C-alpha positions in Angstrom: -39.4 -3.7 -26.5 -35.6 -3.8 -26.5 -33.7 -6.0 -28.9 -32.0 -9.0 -27.2 -28.2 -8.7 -27.1 -27.4 -12.3 -28.2 -28.0 -13.4 -31.8 -29.0 -16.8 -30.6 -32.3 -17.9 -29.1 -30.8 -19.3 -25.8 -27.6 -19.6 -23.9 -27.1 -23.3 -24.8 -27.1 -22.6 -28.5 -24.8 -19.6 -28.0 -22.4 -21.8 -25.9 -22.2 -24.5 -28.6 -21.6 -21.9 -31.2 -18.8 -20.4 -29.1 -17.1 -23.8 -28.8 -17.3 -24.4 -32.5 -15.8 -21.0 -33.3 -13.0 -21.5 -30.7 -12.0 -24.6 -32.6 -12.0 -22.8 -35.9 -10.2 -19.7 -34.9 -6.6 -21.0 -34.5 -6.7 -22.6 -38.0 -8.2 -19.4 -39.4 -5.6 -17.2 -37.7 -2.6 -19.3 -38.9 -3.9 -19.2 -42.5 -4.3 -15.4 -42.2 -0.7 -15.0 -40.9 0.6 -17.4 -43.6 -0.8 -15.0 -46.3 0.1 -11.8 -44.5 3.8 -12.7 -44.0 4.1 -12.9 -47.8 2.2 -9.7 -48.6 3.7 -6.4 -47.7 2.2 -2.9 -47.8 4.1 0.1 -49.3 4.7 1.4 -45.9 6.4 -1.8 -44.8 8.5 -1.8 -47.9 9.6 1.7 -47.3 10.6 1.0 -43.7 12.6 -2.1 -44.8 14.9 0.1 -46.9 16.6 1.0 -43.6 17.1 -2.7 -42.7 19.5 -5.3 -43.9 18.3 -6.7 -47.3 18.5 -10.3 -46.3 16.2 -10.1 -43.3 12.9 -10.0 -45.2 13.5 -13.1 -47.4 14.4 -15.0 -44.2 11.3 -13.8 -42.4 9.1 -14.8 -45.4 10.8 -18.2 -45.8 10.7 -19.3 -42.2 7.5 -17.6 -41.3 5.7 -19.3 -44.2 7.0 -22.7 -43.2 6.0 -22.2 -39.5 2.5 -20.9 -40.2 1.8 -23.6 -42.8 2.8 -26.3 -40.4 0.6 -24.8 -37.6 -2.2 -24.5 -40.1 -2.0 -28.2 -41.0 -1.9 -29.2 -37.3 -5.0 -27.2 -36.4 -7.1 -28.2 -39.5 -8.6 -31.3 -37.8 -9.9 -29.2 -34.9 -11.2 -26.6 -37.3 -13.2 -29.3 -39.1 -14.8 -30.5 -35.9 -15.6 -26.9 -35.0 -17.1 -26.3 -38.5 -19.5 -29.3 -37.9 -20.7 -27.5 -34.8 -20.6 -24.0 -36.1 -22.2 -24.2 -39.6 -25.6 -25.8 -38.7 -26.2 -23.2 -36.0 -26.2 -20.4 -38.5 -29.7 -21.3 -39.5 -31.1 -20.2 -36.1 -28.8 -17.2 -35.7 -30.3 -13.7 -35.8 -28.2 -11.7 -38.3 -26.7 -9.1 -35.9 -25.5 -8.5 -32.4 -26.9 -5.7 -30.4 -25.1 -3.8 -27.6 -26.9 -1.4 -25.4 -25.4 0.8 -22.7 -27.9 1.1 -19.9 -28.5 4.9 -19.3 -28.9 6.5 -15.9 -32.4 7.5 -16.9 -34.5 6.9 -20.1 -34.5 10.6 -20.9 -30.8 10.5 -21.5 -31.3 8.2 -24.6 -33.6 10.5 -26.5 -33.5 13.9 -28.1 -35.6 16.5 -26.2 -35.5 19.1 -29.0 -38.9 18.2 -30.4 -40.5 18.0 -26.9 -39.2 21.4 -25.9 -39.1 23.5 -29.1 -40.3 21.4 -32.1 -36.9 21.7 -33.7 -33.8 19.4 -33.7 -30.6 18.8 -35.5 -29.3 15.3 -36.4 -25.8 14.3 -37.5 -25.0 11.3 -39.6 -21.6 9.9 -40.8 -20.6 7.0 -43.0 -17.2 5.4 -43.5 -15.7 2.3 -45.2 -13.0 1.0 -42.9 -11.6 -2.0 -44.7 -11.4 -4.0 -41.4 -10.8 -7.3 -43.2 -8.6 -10.1 -41.8 -5.1 -8.7 -41.9 -4.0 -10.8 -44.9 -6.9 -9.6 -47.1 -6.6 -6.0 -46.0 -3.0 -6.0 -47.3 -4.3 -6.4 -50.8 -5.8 -2.9 -50.2 -2.4 -1.7 -48.9 -3.6 -1.7 -45.3 -2.4 -3.9 -42.4 -2.7 -4.3 -38.6 -6.4 -4.7 -38.6 -6.8 -4.9 -34.8 -4.6 -1.8 -34.2 -6.4 0.1 -36.9 -9.8 -0.7 -35.4 -8.7 0.6 -32.0 -7.2 3.8 -33.5 -10.3 4.4 -35.7 -12.5 4.1 -32.6 -10.3 6.6 -30.7 -10.3 9.1 -33.5 -14.1 8.9 -34.0 -14.7 9.5 -30.3 -12.2 12.4 -30.2 -14.1 14.1 -33.0 -17.7 13.6 -32.1 -17.1 14.5 -28.4 -15.6 17.9 -29.1 -17.8 21.1 -28.9 -19.6 22.0 -32.1 -18.4 25.6 -32.3 -19.0 28.1 -35.1 -16.9 31.3 -35.1 -16.8 34.1 -37.6 -15.3 37.5 -37.6 -17.1 40.2 -39.5 -15.8 43.6 -38.4 -13.8 46.5 -39.8 -10.7 45.0 -38.2 -11.5 41.5 -39.4 -8.6 39.5 -40.9 -10.9 36.7 -42.1 -12.7 33.7 -40.8 -11.4 31.9 -37.8 -11.2 28.2 -38.4 -10.8 26.2 -35.2 -11.5 22.8 -36.7 -8.4 21.5 -34.8 -9.5 23.3 -31.6 -7.7 22.6 -28.4 -10.8 23.4 -26.5 -11.9 20.7 -24.0 -14.1 18.1 -25.6 -17.8 17.9 -24.7 -20.4 15.2 -25.1 -23.7 15.7 -26.7 -26.8 16.7 -24.7 -28.6 13.5 -25.8 -27.9 9.9 -26.5 -25.6 7.9 -24.3 -24.3 11.0 -22.6 -24.3 9.8 -19.0 -21.2 7.8 -19.7 -17.8 9.3 -20.2 -15.8 8.9 -23.3 -12.2 7.8 -23.1 -11.1 11.4 -23.4 -12.1 13.9 -20.7 -15.3 15.6 -21.4 -17.2 18.4 -19.6 -21.0 17.9 -19.5 -23.3 20.5 -21.0 -26.3 21.9 -19.2 -29.5 19.9 -19.7 -31.5 21.3 -22.6 -34.5 21.5 -20.4 -32.7 24.3 -18.5 -31.7 26.1 -21.7 -34.5 28.2 -23.1 -32.6 28.9 -26.2 -31.3 25.4 -27.0 -32.6 24.3 -30.3 -29.8 22.0 -31.5 -26.3 21.2 -30.6 -25.0 22.6 -33.8 -26.0 26.1 -32.8 -23.9 26.1 -29.6 -20.6 27.9 -29.6 -19.2 31.4 -30.0 -20.7 33.8 -32.6 -19.4 37.3 -33.3 -22.2 39.6 -34.5 -21.1 42.2 -37.0 -21.5 45.8 -35.8 -23.8 46.9 -38.6 -26.5 44.3 -37.9 -28.8 44.0 -34.9 -28.0 41.2 -32.5 -30.3 38.2 -32.8 -30.9 36.0 -29.9 -30.6 32.3 -30.3 -34.3 31.8 -29.5 -35.4 34.5 -31.9 -37.5 32.8 -34.6 -35.9 34.9 -37.2 -32.4 33.9 -36.2 -30.5 32.0 -38.9 -29.0 29.8 -36.2 -32.4 28.1 -35.8 -32.1 26.9 -39.4 -35.9 27.1 -39.7 -36.1 28.2 -43.3 -38.2 26.3 -45.9 -37.6 22.8 -47.2 -34.5 22.8 -49.4 -36.3 20.8 -52.1 -38.9 23.6 -52.5 -38.5 26.0 -55.4 -38.0 29.7 -55.1 -35.6 31.9 -53.3 -36.3 30.4 -49.9 -34.9 27.0 -51.1 -31.5 28.5 -52.0 -30.9 30.8 -49.1 -27.3 31.5 -48.3 -25.9 29.8 -45.2 -25.6 32.0 -42.1 -22.1 33.5 -41.7 -21.9 31.5 -38.4 -22.0 28.4 -40.5 -19.4 29.6 -43.0 -16.6 29.1 -40.5 -14.3 26.2 -39.6 -13.8 25.8 -43.4 -17.5 25.7 -44.2 -18.2 27.1 -47.7 -21.3 27.4 -49.9 -21.6 27.4 -53.6 -25.3 26.4 -53.8 -27.9 25.5 -51.3 -25.6 23.1 -49.3 -22.9 24.4 -46.8 -19.9 22.1 -47.0 -16.4 21.6 -45.6 -13.4 19.4 -45.6 -12.7 18.7 -41.9 -9.7 17.1 -40.3 -11.9 15.9 -37.4 -15.1 13.9 -37.3 -18.1 16.2 -37.1 -19.0 17.1 -33.5 -22.1 15.4 -32.0 -22.7 12.8 -34.7 -25.8 10.9 -33.7 -25.7 7.9 -36.0 -22.7 6.3 -37.5 -22.7 3.8 -40.4 -19.5 1.8 -41.0 -18.8 -0.6 -43.8 -16.3 -3.5 -44.3 -16.1 -4.2 -40.6 -15.7 -7.9 -41.5 -13.3 -9.1 -38.8 -15.1 -10.1 -35.7 -12.3 -9.2 -33.3 -11.9 -5.8 -34.9 -15.7 -5.2 -34.7 -15.6 -6.0 -30.9 -12.6 -3.6 -30.4 -14.5 -0.9 -32.3 -17.6 -1.4 -30.3 -15.7 -1.2 -27.1 -14.2 2.2 -28.2 -17.5 3.6 -29.3 -19.9 2.5 -26.6 -19.2 5.2 -24.1 -20.5 7.7 -26.7 -22.9 5.6 -28.8 -25.1 3.6 -26.4 -26.7 1.4 -29.1 -24.5 -0.6 -31.5 -25.5 -3.2 -34.1 -22.5 -5.3 -35.3 -21.5 -8.7 -36.7 -24.4 -8.0 -39.2 -25.1 -10.7 -41.8 -25.4 -14.4 -42.3 -22.8 -17.2 -42.5 -22.5 -20.6 -44.2 -25.4 -21.8 -46.4 -28.8 -20.2 -45.9 -32.4 -21.4 -46.6 -33.9 -21.2 -50.1 -34.7 -17.7 -51.3 -31.9 -16.4 -49.1 -28.2 -15.8 -50.1 -27.3 -18.2 -52.9 -23.8 -19.2 -51.9 -21.7 -20.2 -48.9 -20.8 -17.0 -46.9 -17.4 -16.9 -45.3 -17.8 -13.3 -44.1 -20.7 -11.2 -42.7 -22.0 -8.1 -44.4 -19.4 -5.8 -42.8 -22.1 -3.4 -41.8 -21.8 -1.7 -38.4 -24.3 0.9 -37.0 -23.6 2.9 -33.8 -26.4 5.2 -32.6 -27.1 7.5 -29.6 -30.8 6.6 -29.9 -32.4 3.3 -28.9 -33.0 0.8 -31.7 -36.7 -0.2 -31.7 -36.6 -2.5 -34.7 -33.9 -3.9 -37.0 -34.0 -6.1 -40.1 -31.3 -7.4 -42.3 -31.6 -8.7 -45.9 -28.9 -10.3 -47.9 -28.4 -9.7 -51.6 -28.9 -13.0 -53.5 -27.3 -11.9 -56.7 -23.6 -11.3 -55.6 -21.0 -13.2 -57.6 -17.2 -13.6 -57.8 -15.2 -12.5 -54.8 -18.2 -10.4 -53.5 -20.2 -13.6 -53.1 -18.0 -14.7 -50.2 -19.4 -11.9 -48.0 -23.1 -11.5 -47.1 -23.5 -8.0 -48.4 -27.0 -6.6 -48.0 -29.2 -4.0 -46.4 -29.7 -3.2 -42.7 -32.9 -1.3 -41.8 -33.4 0.2 -38.4 -36.1 2.2 -36.6 -34.8 4.5 -33.9 -36.6 6.1 -31.0 -35.8 9.8 -31.2 -38.1 11.2 -28.4 -41.5 12.9 -28.2 -43.0 16.0 -29.8 -44.7 18.8 -27.9 -48.0 16.8 -27.9 -46.1 13.8 -26.4 -46.5 11.7 -29.6 -43.5 9.3 -30.2 -41.0 10.6 -32.7 -39.0 8.0 -34.6 -36.4 7.9 -37.4 -35.6 5.3 -40.1 -31.9 4.7 -40.8 -30.8 2.3 -43.5 -27.3 1.3 -44.5 -25.9 -0.9 -47.3 -22.8 -2.0 -49.2 -23.3 -2.8 -52.9 -21.5 -5.1 -55.3 -17.9 -3.9 -55.8 -16.3 -5.0 -59.2 -16.3 -2.4 -62.0 -18.2 -3.0 -65.1 -21.0 -4.9 -63.4 -23.6 -2.2 -63.1 -26.5 -4.5 -63.8 -25.9 -6.3 -60.5 -25.8 -3.0 -58.6 -29.0 -1.9 -60.3 -30.7 -5.1 -59.2 -29.4 -4.5 -55.7 -30.7 -0.9 -55.7 -34.1 -2.3 -56.7 -34.0 -4.6 -53.7 -32.9 -1.8 -51.4 -35.9 0.3 -52.5 -38.3 -2.6 -52.0 -36.9 -3.8 -48.7 -36.9 -0.3 -47.2 -40.5 0.1 -48.2 -41.5 -3.2 -46.8 -39.7 -2.5 -43.5 -41.4 0.8 -43.1 -44.8 -0.5 -44.0 -44.6 -3.1 -41.3 -43.0 -1.0 -38.5 -44.4 2.5 -39.1 -47.2 3.1 -36.6 -50.0 5.6 -37.2 -49.5 7.3 -33.8 -45.8 8.0 -34.5 -44.1 11.0 -36.1 -41.2 10.2 -38.5 -38.4 12.8 -38.3 -36.0 11.4 -40.9 -35.5 8.6 -43.4 -31.8 8.2 -44.2 -30.0 5.8 -46.5 -26.2 5.6 -46.5 -23.3 3.3 -47.3 -20.7 2.4 -49.9 -22.5 2.1 -53.2 -19.4 1.2 -55.2 -20.4 3.5 -58.1 -19.9 7.2 -58.6 -21.8 10.0 -60.3 -19.1 10.9 -62.8 -17.8 7.7 -64.4 -19.3 6.8 -67.8 -19.0 3.1 -66.7 -21.6 3.8 -64.0 -24.2 5.3 -66.2 -26.9 2.7 -65.3 -26.6 3.2 -61.6 -26.5 7.0 -62.0 -30.0 6.9 -63.6 -31.6 4.6 -61.1 -35.0 5.6 -59.8 -33.6 5.5 -56.2 -32.4 9.0 -56.7 -35.9 10.2 -57.5 -36.9 9.1 -54.0 -33.8 9.9 -51.9 -32.1 13.2 -52.2 -28.3 13.3 -52.6 -27.0 16.7 -51.5 -23.8 16.3 -53.6 -25.6 15.5 -56.9 -26.6 18.0 -59.6 -28.1 15.3 -61.8 -27.4 11.9 -63.4 -23.7 11.9 -64.2 -23.1 15.4 -62.9 -21.8 16.3 -59.5 -22.0 19.8 -57.8 -18.8 21.7 -58.4 -17.7 21.6 -54.7 -17.9 17.8 -54.4 -14.8 15.7 -53.6 -14.2 12.1 -54.5 -14.1 9.6 -51.6 -12.0 6.8 -52.9 -8.3 7.1 -52.5 -5.6 5.5 -54.8 -4.4 2.6 -52.6 -0.7 2.7 -53.6 -0.4 6.3 -52.4 -2.0 5.9 -48.9 1.2 6.5 -47.0 2.7 9.4 -49.0 3.4 12.5 -47.0 0.6 14.6 -48.6 -2.2 12.3 -47.3 -0.9 10.2 -44.4 -2.1 12.7 -41.7 -5.6 14.3 -41.3 -4.2 17.8 -41.8 -2.2 16.8 -44.8 -5.1 15.0 -46.4 -7.3 18.0 -45.7 -4.9 20.3 -47.5 -4.6 17.9 -50.4 -8.4 17.6 -50.9 -8.8 21.3 -50.9 -6.4 21.6 -53.9 -7.7 20.4 -57.2 -4.2 19.8 -58.6 -3.2 17.6 -55.6 -6.5 15.7 -55.6 -5.8 14.4 -59.1 -2.8 12.6 -57.7 -4.5 10.8 -54.8 -8.2 10.4 -55.5 -9.3 7.6 -57.9 -10.3 8.9 -61.3 -13.5 8.1 -63.1 -13.9 4.8 -64.9 -14.4 5.0 -68.7 -17.0 3.0 -70.5 -15.7 -0.1 -72.1 -13.9 0.7 -75.4 -14.4 4.4 -75.2 -11.8 7.1 -74.3 -12.4 9.1 -71.1 -12.9 12.8 -71.5 -12.8 14.2 -67.9 -13.5 16.8 -66.7 -15.5 18.7 -69.3 -14.4 22.1 -70.2 -14.8 24.5 -67.3 -15.7 21.8 -64.8 -13.6 20.9 -61.7 -11.8 17.6 -61.2 -13.7 15.7 -58.6 -12.9 12.0 -58.8 -14.9 8.9 -57.7 -17.4 9.6 -54.9 -18.8 6.1 -53.9 -19.7 6.8 -50.3 -23.2 8.3 -50.0 -25.6 9.7 -47.4 -29.1 10.3 -48.8 -32.3 11.4 -47.2 -35.9 11.2 -48.1 -38.7 13.6 -47.3 -41.7 11.9 -48.8 -41.8 9.2 -46.1 -41.4 11.6 -43.0 -44.2 13.3 -41.2 -46.0 15.9 -43.2 -45.5 18.2 -40.2 -41.7 18.0 -40.6 -39.5 20.3 -42.7 -36.0 19.1 -43.6 -33.0 21.2 -44.4 -29.3 20.4 -44.9 -27.2 22.2 -42.4 -23.8 20.9 -43.6 -22.1 18.3 -45.7 -18.6 17.2 -44.5 -15.7 15.3 -46.2 -13.7 13.9 -43.3 -9.9 13.3 -43.3 -9.7 12.2 -39.7 -9.0 8.6 -40.7 -6.0 9.3 -43.0 -3.6 6.4 -43.1 -6.2 4.0 -41.6 -8.5 3.4 -44.6 -8.6 3.9 -48.3 -11.9 5.8 -48.2 -12.8 9.4 -47.1 -15.7 9.3 -44.6 -18.6 11.7 -45.2 -20.9 13.4 -42.8 -24.3 15.1 -43.1 -26.3 17.2 -40.6 -30.0 17.7 -41.1 -32.2 20.3 -39.4 -35.7 19.1 -38.7 -38.5 21.5 -37.8 -41.9 20.1 -36.7 -44.9 22.3 -37.1 -46.5 22.3 -33.7 -49.5 24.2 -34.8 -50.7 21.4 -36.9 -50.2 18.7 -34.3 -53.4 17.0 -33.4 
């Protein structure tokens, strides 16, 4: 059964709510502009160096007076609107659901399992800082509505391009070709909401039913076979492009097999069992997108409008407002959770839980956990294949690890409860993924409690070598806010080059946080400088079907949103192989 689009039980309640919010919005907007006119970003201050020095003080003085007067004039209407708006939050479902109706039901699902028993799934997570403009400026960001539209355009530009892997391995080879900024025509995925065109021109791929060798989208593209090796066809079971080797968590040589040379292109590298890259574009053919800090309602709508031609199923405006019933959130919520999920696959079930232990400025927002169950398709025995996708945004202030640990306990419990209720015995589970902004890293002494949480014994972090120890190739994902517009990092290509240089990373990525009263010794002798990685994509294998084997195809640090947010998005692609012989 499809989720209803409106968060309200009927049109009458939705209409009253719309009237209440329409009365509140002008007052809210004038207050937002009043604060924004007094707070400048470093980019604006740089641009003003070319202007007459007296213009900015005049703008601040008269703008403050004008917006303050307008704020006072609209306050009575906002109060009336609040009396209508606040009580209705008790009957509001904690998210909106947008679905693009496909030309046929088959277009919404992945036919990889049905045809071959193998499939590849791409995930991405990004914190966008889409707060009201006045609050975003405290993070050195502005123009929230413009940024939302640009972010949507860039995501679509990246995910709709062909997923091409090229390598050169011949006597005349000059090295690996790296077409990450390829000018090739973009192409939509072979599944998901692919019957609708993205804003950029796309050329459809052949249907996978007509492609005998199609195993996953990631294996499409141009591959140059070295002359000293026999050619392997894409449908050859021994071909590395099928990514059908053993589970990466298993011990032995099979679990640390080197990445195929076709994967070590476009900047992909490998120092252990995880191929990785720094990419100036969003990974091609992302299937599920998790975004955090999409707090502003108008920005969320703009973002949804940009993404819906590619992602046919979108959950946004996630969270609760105002005061909630007992055992719910413990304070008045001015903002929702900021969570935003866009998926190519239909959402069968969704459930949101609000953290009751937030405090300080974080208590103004309804941070929590969103759990979803997605319909992936069917296997070769026509059993339904589903996936569980969970996203969260934890408590932010430094030095409050106890609160985050309590929230991680809730996350573990809520995910277990959701799957216990919604997991059916006649379904196959292909993946169980948890992602989001955890607001702690794996290298700061101040985050020692969170680093040792039992969550990491259930979910696997491809970037983690152990508690407090990152793998040497990992890159921090939190940028230093005052430097966001400097030349080295204000473009996707510039940020990509900066992140690939350890010396430059030290200038722009936030350093670890020392424990209270203790000096920071970082990095240890012989270890690389990484910085704070607070954006995670984790996966669990114990809760998926016993017939499924999971392998990490690639981990990506994404610079495509340079200048638009203070976080570096991350991407993960998993290969799932389902054992058809054991199917009952």
